[in-house]
LUMDREN-961824 format. One record per residue (C-alpha): x, y, z. Coordinates in steps of 0.02 Angstrom, whole numbers, plus 50000, padded with zeros to 5 digits. Example, Ala and Ser with C-alpha at 12.3 -4.5 7.8 and 13.67 -1.06 7.14 Angstrom:
<atoms>
506154977550390 506844994750357 
</atoms>
This chain:
<atoms>
542165549754181 541955533154123 541455518854219 541155499854200 539255504854201 539265520254103 539495538354136 538795548154289 538695566354262 539595576654396 538315588954411 537085577454460 537475577054646 538695589654690 538945583054864 540255573754969 539285556454926 539595559954731 541475561754773 541345543754859 540555538254702 541995543954601 543385536054716 542545520154710 542495519054524 544315525954514 544915509854610 544595498854457 544905481354449 546045480754607 544675481454720 543205471454637 541985471754786 541915490854778 541795492154598 540295479654622 539775491854762 539735505754642 538935498354508 537465492654614 537265510454681 537255517054516 535995504354475 534965511854604 535105528654569 534595527554403 532905517754466 532645530554592 533155546854527 532175557154624 533095552554778 534815559254817 536415548354837 536445552255005 534695545455028 535205530554934 536695527355035 535525527855195 534395516155127 535645504455076 536575506355264 534905501055344 534655485755218 536485479755256 536085481655448 534575470355428 535705458255335 536905458155457 535725455055591 534935440955501 536775433155475 537155435755664 535615426655712 536135410955599 537845412755676 537115412055855 536035396855808 537525387255734 538645391855887 537235384955996 537195368855911 539095366755901 538945369556096 537675356856127 538565343856039 540175346756135 539055346356296 538445328756224 540095323256188 540745326156369 539175317156433 539515302356322 541445301456384 540785302356548 539465288656520 540705276456452 541955280056603 540385274956730 539975260256617 541855253756619 541925257356822 540155246356834 541055234056735 542505232256855 541195230657000 540125218356918 541585207456882 542155207757068 540385203557126 540365189257015 542055183257095 541295185957270 539635177557223 540575162457163 541565160857320 539905161657411 539075147857320 540745136257366 540535141657553 538755135457547 539245119357516 539735117957696 537895120857725 538255136757825 537655154257791 538735165457910 537935182857873 536245177557847 534985189557948 533445177657985 534375169958142 532725167658231 531365156458155 529515162058194 529045145758289 529355154358461 530965144758499 532805151958467 533755145658321 534945153558211 536555149858117 538135156558183 538835173858150 540725175258133 541835189358164 543195182358064 543235180157865 542665163957776 544415161257721 544995162357903 543705150057969 544135136357817 546045137357890 545775135358078 544385120158056 545595110258172 545565123258306 543915120558369 544205127858536 544685145158458 543305143158341 542035143058482 542815157858558 542615166558402 540835160258355 539275165958446 538245153558519 536525152458434 535365153858595 536465167758667 536665183058527 537665196358584 536685211458635 536925225958511 537975240258546 537405257858502 538085273658573 536985282658705 535515270258688 535315257058801 534965239658755 533095235158781 532335218058730 530775219158634 529315225058736 527725213158760 526395216858620 524785223858694 523155212658720 522675208058529 524395208558454 525325192258399 526945192558500 527875179758396 528065190358240 528565206658320 529905196758424 530665188558250 530655206158179 531525213458332 532855200558321 533065203258143 533275222458176 534405221158323 535545208358220 535875224358097 536415234558233 537585220158287 538385218658118 538685237858106 540085234758241 540995221958135 542715227958075 542485218357907 541785230157773 541235216157670 540215206957796 539365224157845 538985227057659 538115208857654 537195213757822 536595230257742 536035221757585 535065209257660 534465221257783 533895232057633 533045216957542 532065213557715 531415228257730 530845231757570 529885214757578 528995220157734 527205219557685 526555230457824 527235245657915 528575240258033 528315253858164 527095242558254 527045243658445 528025228458483 529445232658363 529435252158384 530865253858499 531905242158391 531725252558240 532105268458329 533815259758400 534105253658209 533875270658134 535105278958264 536355265458241 536345267858047 536285285758057 537875285758175 538815272858073 538525283657916 539845296557953 541355284557968 540825272157832 541725270057661 540595277557522 539985260257443 539445257157636 538795273257644 537765270357493 536905254457568 536535263757731 535695276857649 534565264157549 534175255557726 533645272857789 532705275857625 531725259457667 531355263157842 530835280757803 529535273257674 528755261157811 528645276157916 527805287657794 526675272357757 526375270857954 525865289157961 524725288357813 523675274157887 523495284858046 524495274258159 525425285558285 526975282158375 526885273758540 526725286258683 528385294058757 529355287858594 530205299458468 529595300558302 530565297858141 530845316358130 531575315858299 532775302658273 533425311458123 533525327958222 534475320458362 535785314158255 535825330358148 535705320558009 535095334757890 536745342457919 537585326857875 536535323757714 537155340157657 539075335157664 538695317857574 537985328157427 539725333057398 540335315757400 541325309157247 540335293257251 538865295257128 537795282657212 538105291557375 537395306857306 535955299957223 535485290857383 535525305657493 534425313557355 533255300557364 533275298557565 532815318157574 531455316757458 530645301657554 531015310857715 530465328557679 528685325457659 528375337657799 528525356057760 529485359857914 530825347857856 530865354257680 531325372257764 532495365157875 533515355557737 533505371657654 534185381557805 535655369857828 536285372357659 535485358357552 534865369357431 536485375057386 537175356757370 535895352057260 536015366057148 537885361757142 537455344957072 536385351256945 537725363356890 539235351456890 538765333356884 538875323956724 537945309156791 536305307856731 535885296156869 536225308556991 535395321956903 533845313856892 533915310157081 534385327157119 532985335557014 531775325757091 532325330957272 532375349157204 530425348757146 529935340757300 530885354657405 530175368157302 528435364257357 528985375557505 528835394157457 530255396757568 531365385257456 530605392657291 531485407457330 533135399857404 533225388157242 533215405457130 534475414257244 535695399857233 535565398857039 534475384357037 533445391256917 534535394456797 535355377456814 533715368756784 533245379256643 535025375156564 534615355156582 533045358156467 534285354856321 534585336256365 533855321256279 533635309956440 531845309456457 531815307956655 532935322056674 532075333356563 530245328056642 530845331456812 531655348656758 530025353256697 529045346956856 530375357956941 529935372256846 528165370256875 528255372457059 529665386357047 528575396156938 527085397057063 528325410657140 528025428657049 529855433057068 530385415956982 529235420456838 530145436256816 531905427156839 531325412556707 531005426356577 532725434856616 533675420656597 532965416356425 532055400656501 530445404756413 531105400956255 531905384456300 530195380856400 529195383256242 530415373056138 530085358256259 528325358956211 528875350356041 529805336156131 528935318756079 528395314656250 526605318956308 527125318856485 528505332156463 527425340656362 526195341556496 527325347856627 528055360256514 526445366656469 526015368156657 527625377656698 527145389156558 525315390456616 526175398056786 527335409256686 525925416256577 525185425156735 526455437756727 525985452156617 527665454256527 527765435956510 526175435456406 526935447756275 528555436756275 527615421656252 526645427456115 528415434856030 529155417556054 527735409355943 527015399856106 525165403056062 525295392755921 526215377856016 524905377856142 523595377956025 524245363455941 524415354156105 522405355556135 522175342255995 523355329856092 522585313956143 523405315656314 521955323956433 523515331056544 524225339356393 522475345656345 522215353256518 523955363056537 523855367856354 522095376256386 522735382856558 524235390556465 523045399756353 521875404956484 523275415556558 523845421656392 522105428256347 522095440456471 523105451056354 522015458056219 523305454456078 523445437556130 521515435556137 521405440255939 522935428255900 522025413255977 520565416455855 521755420855702 522715403855729 521245394155740 521135391455929 519385393255958 518835377055875 519745365755970 519375374756132 517565373356087 517815354756059 518715352756220 517085357756315 516325340756274 517915332656370 517455319656507 518795327256609 518175341656702 519985350556720 520145350756538 518295357856512 518615372356655 520315377556564 519395378456396 518035387156472 519095398556553 520015402456402 518495404756296 517715417456430 519475428956407 519395427156224 517435432456216 517985449956280 518625453756090 517115458155980 517825446555836 517805432055940 516115433655998 515545431755819 516745417755784 516185407955940 514355409455876 514795404255706 515855388955765 514365382955877 515095387456030 513535394656121 512605379056125 513905368256230 514315383356347 512375383556382 512475364456426 514015369756553 512885378956654 512105363056716 513715355456758 514105349756933 515795359056938 515375376656991 517025382956924 516495375956751 514675383956781 515555400456819 516765400356667 515335396156540 514285409856618 515665422856593 515995415756425 514105419056375 513965435756458 515365441656351 514645434256206 512955441856239 513655459356203 513465455156019 511755458655955 511505444255847 512175434255994 510645440456090 509515433355964 510515417355957 510325415456135 508465417456126 508315403755989 509365391756093 508245394356236 509625401756332 508545414556426 507355401056482 508985392256569 509535408756640 507845412156734 507735393956780 509485394756868 509125410656954 508555401157118 509815388657110 511465392957089 513005399957178 513265418457191 514705420057064 513805411456924 512055420956977 513045437556962 513575431656782 511835424956728 510985441956796 512215452256711 511785441956542 509975443156573 510445462456592 511385463756420 509975453456328 508555462756397 509115476656283 508185467956137 506345469556152 505855452256094 507095445656252 506015457756350 504535447956311 505365429456335 505935435956516 504145440256547 503445423656480 504515412556576 504035420456734 505645429456759 504965445156849 504405433456993 506155426557001 506985441156979 506025450857119 506715436057236 508365439357167 508235456857252 508385449057416 510045441857393 511425449957498 512705452957363 512465471357300 513195468257116 511825452957097 510445464957159 510855479957050 510935469556896 509135462356936 508555480056952 509435483656784 508425470256697 506835475256780 507115493456717 507455487656533 505905476656544 504735490256608 504785499956438 503685487956374 501775491356414 501455471856426 502845469756551 502255484956658 500675476156685 501425460556740 502675470456852 501025477456936 500205461156961 501925453057040 501825468257173 503545474257097 503045493657148 502925488457331 504575478957321 505525493757234 504855505257368 505425493257498 507185491857443 507275512057417 506805512357595 508095501357662 509705506657737 510815518657634 512415508157665 511415493857583 511105503857430 512315507457284 511935522257173 511625509057032 510285501257134 509415517857188 509575523856992 508785507056924 507405506257046 506785522857020 506875521056844 505805505756853 504565515656949 504565529756823 504085516156687 502765508056795 502025523656856 501455527256688 500115514156701 499885514756893 500005530256979 498795526557121 499735510257171 501415519357176 500665532757299 499835520657398 501405511057414 502475525357468 503345528857314 503185547557315 504085548657487 505555537857435 505855546657263 505635564057356 507115558757468 508115553857315 507915570857246 509365574857372 510555560357315 512335565357255 512135556057116 511505563956964 510865549056860 509815543657038 509145561857049 508615561756863 507615546056872 506845551957046 506315567156963 505705558056811 504645547256903 503825562656997 503505569656829 502535554356782 501695552956951 501165571256965 500065568256790 498775563556930 497905576457025 497895568357197 499715565157167 500065584257147 499365589057314 500305573657395 501985579257321 501585597057403 501075588757577 502615578857606 503875591757552 504075587157372 503865604057300 505275611657403 506395596757353 506105601057167 506335617657178 508085615557266 508465604157115 508315619756994 510125624357029 510765608956952 511865609756799 511235593456724 509945597256584 509195579256604 508795584456792 508255602056750 507015594656617 506235581756728 506265593856884 505305607956774 504205596156699 503595589556868 503375607356928 502405610756780 501295596756812 501155601457011 500565619856964 499245614256817 497595620056896 498265618457077 498195635457155 498985630557323 500545623357224 500555639857127 500555650257293 501955638857367 503155640957209 502895659557238 503295659557414 504815648657391 505405661457264 505525647957125 504785659456987 506445668956955 507425651556939 506245646156818 506305661256712 508215660356714 507985642856633 507185650656475 509025656156441 509655637056454 510305631656283 509465615056311 507675616056203 506825602256319 507245611456483 506625628456397 505005620256342 504685614256513 505115630556598 504035639756475 502505628456507 502705629656697 502595648156680 501075646756584 500365636656737 500995648356864 500255664056758 498375658656800 498765665356976 498625684456965 500045687057081 501185676256994 500665683656832 501175700156888 502835693756966 503365685256803 503215700756725 504285711156852 505565697156850 505785700056650 504735682656608 503855692256494 505345700056394 506225682656401 504745674056319 504535687356184 506405685656145 506105666856122 504805670256006 505745681055912 507435672555906 507285654155929 507465641755792 506405628555849 504625630355808 504125620255950 504895633356066 504065648155981 502375638955997 502535636356187 503165654656215 501755660256125 500485650356229 501365657556382 501395675956327 499445672856292 499175668856477 500315682956535 499495696056421 497825695756530 498915706256651 498805725456580 500545727956642 501325712556558 500285714956381 501245732456379 502835723456374 502345713056230 502685722956055 501215729755966 501555718155812 501565702955923 500075690955899 499755691556093 499665710656090 
</atoms>
């Protein structure tokens, strides 16, 4: 069949795929895309003829799906951009509408101000609040219930005007529901009574003006009062004026419900100023007078929180904004934060975040939300009300104030574990990471802080890495803003708990800037950077990189920092780095070991634990063992053994165990009375001894006993080691038996072991299945029976000989050797010699000589047979061709 690309033999692929190929070619020019598909397919078949057409189609389908996925991704990005643009257009329209409304209000105010200026030519300020001078005598301008225009028209009616005007020296008492009028109380001794009386009259005048039926005059009154409150230098809640401020607060709250929206805004702003003064008062430690309600009581009596929730649904944007500010100012107390959430305040604020087009309102609402989010209860309530999603959606804004408040809110909310999960599920991590690139250091800092919180969740660590956040956080480490550095390093600290993230920090060049931040003058930056390095140093490649980048020296210097958290982080990083053999050498060259020893007796336990751990690791190196001795390390380590922390004591014993392998160190330890200290520890209460402590103490005694077996016996070492033979931990029994193996090389110690019941304890250990234990036990019994008839007889009486013979069948060469030599010593006793033969001991030894692949085993077995052959009965058991026959 002729095709645009040539011929295709029909017998090449006799399957359904070939039929498809034929159909596509027959389509001809009428189906150009299909023809192109067939041509491309044929080309691929020719390139890889080993594959069937079905396999080619499968590969092609897979590639097409990948292309489709990439295309869908591009479509999603473009669609998101289009939606964002549409949102911005809506916001722009709303902003233009608001500006137009403000223009109308501004022009009305201009006209009103012009009228007021004309009125002032009459040298009369009708609504001015400072109606009382501070001279001590009453004097004030008149306050009129009628409008200015009415007064101008009725100037000739003096009698009516006198009825309408209030005489300056007889102001009317303020009328407040359920609150009886009280004149300003006399100030206590030491207070100037003139100023409080003046302030009290000002405050009471506001309450009177609130009863005015003229909204414009009420507005003027509240505006002036707001200015007055803001100008008060000292806290207004002084003893002489306290009751007046309480009465004023009651009046404002009661008038709030029935006022028009623009008056509500003024009242709210007055309340804001009052609450600010109260906050200042409490911060200064000035309590309320006895018997008087607090500001919280005043708001509670008027059910203010419930009313504030209603006002958050107002159509007036200024009212919404002012309520949010008032709630923010008022809810400094945790109980009030929770109370506002309980009355529905959270849901009302979240509704604003979801629906409002006013950036001004959004700013204030977000500020209020993040203040409320300081309460753990509200963190949950905000999430359940959909607030977390609403705040995440606001991260796409270009308004700096909104964006900053949104990131602050997320910073508080993500301290809750459930919110960390929720923000991941609503794709909030992706938007939060994008905010890291926003050109504002303050916003970058807040976003990095929120991400720091989120990264404490295990799954979030993985998602953050997949979204490319590690690189973004590393970039922020080079910021000039110290807050950005702090939060970026904090985020990396949490992320670096994940092993893959540890590696990625190195691969992306993050270790170098982290090391540079160790020299920052800001402690919080240093703390987070050192903490991140601590985590990163858990990976082998990172330990090498930290050394090569010069990180060990600054970390060592941080051990002397005043901040204990920094000390601990640095100690942790150094400990991890010390696992690398080259780093052990580098730390010695940097005099790190000298520093560790010097700090042993003057640092807190968490740092001490890491220093002892580091010394333990470093003491694997023989050169470091010498350094520890040379800088008086043994004396300080023995003092550390008095520490109450089990982990620290265990590590100190581990260091002594490692160092005691050197002959020079053993002598130094003996001079420091280490044997006595070790015995003292092992004689301590069992509940205060970990298995590690028992193991390392016994091991150290084992090493030291090589050079001084007498001091160990006199210090009671044999008794405590004998007790340890009954320990449930194999490693403890192994080292105890090893110590006795060494100590029983001394003739007097062999008798001492028998006298304190050590032989019986050793025999009981012969049933162990641990080869190391069996080797040391058999060796100790070998020593005890050397030229000691009493011990030889005791082993026979304890029926230990059959058990020792059974060890000859053990597959461990060291155990077999020690058992054979022990039988040799036992055979020096005639009764034992005969008993060994009867228990098949001779036969087993002969078998070893004939079959063992180890020359050493054959040799010791021959020695044992030589001793046993002195018994005629045993000699008869030895083959005639055997050398010992």
